[in-house]
N, C-alpha and C positions, 0 to 999 in steps of 0.2 A: 255298643248299646247292649244291655243284657236281654236275653231271651225272655219273653213273657209267656206264661202258661195260659192256656185257654180258660176263660172264666168258669166253664162248667166241669173242669177236671177236679175230681175229689180224691183225697188220700183216704181210702177206706180204713187203713190201719190207724191213722191219726184220729179219725172220727170215732172209731171203736174205743181207742184209749181215752179220749175225752169223755165218752159216754160212761165207761167204767169208772173213771175218776169221779165223775159226778155222782154215780150211784154210791161210791164209797163215802163221799162227803155228806150226802144226805143221810146215809145209815149212821155215820159217826155223830152227826148233829142230833139225831133222834135217839141215840143209845142212852140208856140210863147209867151204864157203867163208864169208867174213865176211858177205856179202850175197847175196840172191837176185838173179839177173840179171833185167833187165826182160822178157826173153823168158820166163823161168820164171814171173814174176809174171803176165804176160799169159796163160800157159797155165793157171795156177791159177784165174784170174778168168774163164776162158773168153772171152777177148777175141781176136777175129780181127783180125790186123794186116794192113797192106798187104803185097804181095809184097816180098821182100827187096830187089829192084832199085829199088822205089819208096819205100822207107822210109829216112829219114835215120838215121845211126848214133845210137844211144841208149845212154846210160850212166846208172847209178844215181847220184843226187846224192850229193855228199860229206857225210859226217856232220858235224854242227856241232862 
């Protein structure tokens, strides 16, 4: 018989990923452009990038 997890156990990493994914989907749905810029995605994901002078130009990948 498989072991069962206690019903109050929560996976904090999974919950954080679900929350961030939801924020990205909401922002994408509300955006006026076709794609979110990488800077906007970084902002939503709370990613601190390198200073602009040290960062290579980044673009969103083309859709298949």
